[in-house]
Structures are given as C-alpha cells and as structure tokens.
N, C-alpha and C positions, 0 to 999 in steps of 0.2 A: 588311596585312602585306606585300603584293607591292609596294604604292607606297612604303613605307618602305625595303624593300630596294633597289628602284630608285634612290632618292635618296642611300642610303648608298653604293651602287656608283659613282654619278656623283661623289660627293664624294670617295671614295678615288682615283679617277682623276686628279682635279685635284690631290690630294695628292701622288700618284705623279709627276705632270709637274713639280711644283714641287720636289720633292725632287731630280728629275734636273737641272733647269735651275739650281738654286742649288748643286749638287755636295754635298749634305748627306751626311755619313758618320757623324755621331754626334750626340745619343745614338741607340742603336739603335732606340728606339721611333719616332723621328722620321724616321730613314733609310729603315727597312724596313716601318714601319707601314702606309704607303700600299699597297705591293704585297701585303702580307698581308692588308689589309682587302679590298682589290679582288678577290682570288682568293677569300676567304671569302664575301663578299657575292655574287660571281658564282656560286659553286657553290650557295648557298642559293637564288639566283633559278632556277637550272635545275630544282632539286628542286620548288620551288613551282609554277613555270610548266610543268614537264614538258616541256622543250625538246626531249628525245630524240624525242618524238613528232612533233615538226615537222621533224625532220631530212630533208634531201633531198640527192639526188646532183645537183649542178649545177657550172656553171663556178666559182662562188665555192668550193664545197666543195673541188674539185680544186686550187685555188690554195693552200688552207692546208695541203695536203700537202707542198708545196715547202719552207717553212721546217722542217717536221717532219723532212723527208728530210736536209736540211742539218744540223740538230741531231743526227740519228741517225748521220750519217757519222763523228762523233768516236768513238762506241761501236763502229762496225764496224771502224775502224782500231785500236781500243784494243789488241786482242791483239799488234799488230805495232808499236805505238808505244812507243818506248823512253824517251821524254822523262819529266821529273818536274814538268811544269806542268799536268798534266791537270785537277786539281781546281779551280785557279784559274781556268783558261780556260773550262771548261764551266759555271762559276758565271755568267760574263758572258754565256752564251748561253742560259740558262734562258728567257729572254724569246721566243726562237724556238719553244720547246715550248709555253709557256703561251698564245702568241698563236694558234698553230695550233689549240689547244683552244678558245680563245674564238671563234676564226673558225669552226670547224666547227660549234658549236652557237648562235652568235649572241650578241648583247648586247641589253639591254632597249630597249624601243621609245621610251623617253623620250629617247634620245640623237637629235639631229638634227645635220646638218651646219651648219646655220645656228647653232644654239646653240654647237656646239663652236668655230667659227670666231670667233664673238663673244667667247667667253671667252679664246680664244688672242690676239685683238687686244688687248683689254684687258690680258692678261698681258704681252705685249710691249711696249705703251706704258707700262704701270705699272713694269715693270722698268727700262726706260730712264729714266723720270723719277727712279726711286729711284737709280740710278746717277749721274745729274746731281746730285741732292741731295747724295749722298755725297762727290761730287767737288767740292763747294764751292757749289752752288747758283749764285746771282747772282754770286759772285766767279769761279766757273768760266767763266761767260758773257764776263767781261772779261779772262780770263787769255789770254796769247799762246800757250801750250802746252796747248791744250785736249785734243788727241788723247793726250798722254802722261798727263794727269790723269784723262781718262775712262778709259783702260786700266787705270790703277793702280786706281781705284775699282772697276771691273767685276771685275778678277781678285780684289781683296780681298773684295768683299761679294755677288758674284753667282758667275761662273764664267769659264772660259777663253773666248776669242773665238769658238771654233768653236760651241760650244753656244749662246751668245748670238745670234751671227749666223744660226745655223740657224733658231732661233725666230722672229727678225725676218723672215726670208725666207718662212717658212711662213705668218705673219701676213699678209704682202703678197698671197699668194695667196688667203688667206682673205678679205680686204678686197675683192679682185676679185670673188670669188664672191658675196659677200653683196650687193655693189652692182649687178653685172650679170647674174648667172646664177641667183640664188635665186629661187624662185617667189613669194616675198613680198618684193617690192621695198621698201626703205626710203623714207620721204618725203625731201623734198629736203634738210631739215636733218640728217637721217641720213645721206644720201649725202655732204653736205659735211664732216660729221664723220668719215666713213671715209676721205675722200680726204685730209683734213688729216693723219690718222693716218699715211696711207701716206707722205706727204711727210716727216713727222717720223721715220719709221722709216727711210727712205732716208738721211736726214741722220745718223742714229745709225750705219748701215752705213758710212758714209763716214768718220765718226770712229774707228770701230774699225779696229784694225791688221790684222784678217784679210783677206787678199786674196781668197780664194776666196768668201767670204760677200758681199763687196762686189760682185765680179763676177757672182755669182749674183742678187743683188738687181737689178743693172742689168739683167741678162737678163730677168728676170721682168716687171719694169716695161716694158721695151721690147718684148717679144714680146706681152704682153697689151695694151699701148696700140695697137700695130699692128693687132692682131686686132679690137679694139673699133672702131678707127677704120674699118677695112675694112668692117666691118658697116654703118657708117653712110653712108660715102661712099668710093668707090674712090680719088678724088683725094686725100682726107684721109689715107687709108691710106698712100699713097705719099709724101706729105709727112711723116707721122709717121716713116716708115722713115728718111728722110734726116735728120730731126732726131735720131731715136735713135742713128744711127751717129755723127754730129758730136758730140752732147752726151755719148754714152757714151765716145767717144775722148778728149774733153777730161777727163772724170771720172777715167778710168784714168790718163792721163798725169800727173794732179795728186795721185794717191794717193802717200802717203809711203813705201810699201813696193813701188812697181812699177818702181824704177829698175833698170838692168842689173846694178848691182852687188848689190842685193838678192836679185834672182832667181837670180844665178850662185851665190850662197853659201847658197842654200836647203838646209837640212839633209835635207830629204825626198829630194833627189837622190841623196844618198849611201846613204839607206835602200832607195831603189828599186833602186839598182845592185846593193846586197847581195842584195836578194830575186831579181832577174833572174838573178844567178849561180847562186844555188841551184835555181832552177826549170829552168835549162838542164841540170842534172844529172839531174833526175827530173820531166820536164814532164808525163808521162801520169797517173802515180799520186800524185804528190807525196810528203810526208814523214810525214803524220799530224799532228794538231793539236799535241801536245806536243813531239815531236821537231823539228818545224819551228821552234818557238819557241827551242830550244836551238841548233840549227844557225844560225838567224838571228842570234842573239846573237853567235856566234863570229865570223861573216863580217862583220858590220856593224862590228866593232871595227876591221876594216882599212880601212873606207872612211871612217868618221867621223872628223872632225878633232879636234884637241886641246881646242879650245874647247868643241866639243859634248860630248865625253867628260867634261870638267871640269864642265858644267853638269848632265848627267844621269848622273853616275857612279853613283849609287844606284839607278838604273832601267835600266841597260844591259841587264840579264838579262831584263827584262820588255817592253822595247819592241817594237812591231810594226812592220810595214812602212808604216804610214799611207797604205795603199791597199788598200781592201776587195777589188779584183779580184786583185791580186798576192797578197794574203794567203789568199784561197781557192784559188788555184792552187797556192801554195807548199804548203798543207796537204793538199788532197785532189785535186790534179791537175786534169785537163780537166774532170772531173765537178764539181768544186767550183765552178769558174768558170762553167760552163754553168748550174749552179743558181743562183747569184747573179744572173746576168744575167735568168733567168727570173723571179726573184722580183720584180726591178725592172720587166721589160718587160710581163709578162701582165696586171697590173691595167689597163693602158692599153686592153686588149681586152676585159676582162671587164665592167669598170664602163662599160657603154655609155651610161648615163644621164647620166653625168658624165665624158665621155671626155676633154675638154680639162682638167677639173681633175685627172684622174688622170695625164695627160701632164705636167702642170706640177709635180705633186708627186713623181712617180716621176723625171722628169727632173731636178729639183732634187736628189734623193737620189743619182742616178746620177752627176751632176757632182761633188757633194761627196764622194762614195765614192773619187774619185781621190786624195783629200788626207787621208783619214782613216778609221777603221774605222766601219762603219754597223751593219749587221745582226748582226755578230760581235763588237762592241765597244762604244765609246763611245755610238754613237747607236742602240743595239739597242732601247731603250725607246721613244724618240720614233718611230722608223720603224714599229714595230709598232703603236703607237697610231694612226698615220696609216693603216696597212694596214686596221685595223679600221674607221677612218672611211669609207674608201673602199669597202670590201667588205661590212662587216657592218652599218654604220648606214643605216638606211632601205632595206635590201634587200628586206624583206618588203613594203614599201609599193607596189613596183612590180607591176603586174598580170602582166608577162611579163619577168622579170629578164633573160632571154637576148636580149630584143628589141634590134636594133640601132637606135640613134636617131642622127640628125644633130646 
C-alpha cells in the first residue's frame, strides 16, 4: 500500500510540473489533476506512514514557516485591503501554503536528488527536441531565421520563454550535480551524455529570445566550470575564468535582443518605474495584496507607451510589476521584502550537505526574480518544488542534518 502511494505521489509531481511547463489550462482534469492527485496522495502517505510522529523542530522546519508567513500576510492585511483582486491573487499563492505543509511533514523517501535531476534533464532535452520538430525539424536546421521559427513553435506548443528557459537553466545545474557531486558518479558514457545535453541546452537558450534566461545559463555554466577547474588545478581555474569572460562577452554581444535599442525600450522599465513611485508613498507598510494591484494598474497606465497598452489592453488590470522584490515591497512593505529575501537566502545555509547546489538554485531564482514573479506568481510551483528538493528530499538520510559540511 505504502509503495503504491509513493509512486502515485511521484507520478502526480511529474504531472504537475508538465502542466506548469506547457501552460495547460484546460480541460480541467488535465490542468488541475496533477496538483489534486499530489495533495491527495501526500495526505494518504502521511496517514499511512504517521509522519506526525517523526516531526522535529530543526532548521528545515523553521524555513517552511517563512512561505507560510508570507502567505498569511494577505489575510492579515485583508481587513484593511480595499481592492477587488483578492480571490484571484490568493489562488496563485496557494502553493506557498501547500509547500509549507509538505515541507513541515516531509515527502516520501523514494525521492532522490539524483532521480529528480535525471527526470528534469530528460524533460528539458525532450521538450527542446519537441519544439525543434514542431518548428520544422530538418527544414528548421537549414532555415536562416531559426530564432524566429523556434520562438513561434515554443510559444504555440509549449510556453513562453521565461518558463522554458528556467527549466533549461535548472537542468544545467542538475547535470553538474549528477556528473560532479552526486555520490553515485555515472560511467564515462553517462558523463559524456550529460555534457552533450548541457551543450545542447545552452544552444537552445541562445536560440530563445529570453535575455535573462540566456544570461543565467551563461552564468551557471561559467561559475560551475570555474569551480570544477579550480578543484582540479589552480592554473586551469584561472584559465577557465579568462575563457569564460571572453566567450561570455562574445555570446552576449551576439544575442539578438542585447542591443542598446532593445534594452532601452524594455517594457519592464516602465513597470518598475510605476512600482517605485507607489513604494515611495508607502515604503514601510505597503498597500496590501489586492489594493496594490489596483493602484499599480492606475499608475502603470501613465508610464507604459501606446504600443505596450495596445498589445496588453485586455490584461492591463491584472499586470504585475514583473519583479518579485518590488511586488513584495509594494504589497507588504519592508516585511514583505525581507521575507522574500529570507526565503531565497536561508536554504543556502540550511542545506549544508549540498550547499553549492543550494547556492546555484537559489541564486538562479534570485536573479530571475528581478524580471518576473516567482514565489507569488508565475514560478510559484517550480520554486516550491525546488525548495522541497533541497530541504525535504534526502533530509532524513543525514545522520546530523545540522552538520556543516565543506
């Protein structure tokens, strides 16, 4: 019985991730079946395994109170929140509550970092190949406008570039972990397959029009390459640093969306300006979740240009700041901003068995949070899955979870 529940729970998590990656919203059973099955199977596991008997007060437990507190702020502010967006916005943040619950009582012991990263790598490579096939396959390889065809196929058959690029970036970190840091090191052909996959994923990031994802991918490959080279030979490490700077600079200058004109016309600059104006009026306490949305919709109309308003005219009322830090500060003041920073930073110090892995994953999320909504929006599901991976998977296997390892 327990074994069956464990596998059902693992299957439902994969279903949930696929639903997010492909942006599925209908039919309802397909869009929401993964999360409902995951919650139901997790509750059944808890009852069968009596996990409440193993509950302990430790650093990991304390961490999962942070997303719970951030989720609770919406209700604490509710009596003073005059906006009309409460129901829609709180639905997007239910992942904070459920993840806190899952983290506090743990997940089944069949989950492993190695297994989850292997699945994620296959998912990232498979999705990329699927997009290429949809873009034309062999004909796409010969086409002069590969970037445009790739973006069109990805948008139509998978999702927007932010979700796609984030998945590829996490897969790059997972490949590094499986090849260099996992206790079960793959054989030479396995390492070669992983490294070829990493090269392929970087090529896909270069083709994608997303700038932040491409920069993040370059940063991940550069930083991890330098670290592993330094472990082998110091001179090789310094050589790798020089190569990373030169090759990274060349790659950035050749990206089709890194021109001065593209950067100066970036719509996010207008959204950030709107948010900063509102924050300056109430920097300490913020506006509350729903009222912040209403005020932001009004102010952003003054800063966004005609082209942007024409493109997003039907979504102006629900647009956010496209910056997790500004959004949290706008909604809940200084406390909201501090909570977001703590949610990102503390795993780096809690997960001492995989500290560098935690730094890379949380650093990636912190960087991309400057350009989109993470824990309270678009990326709520994947970030919470990553938090569970880092702080719930394999936690019990450590003889001393609070031991600091180099």
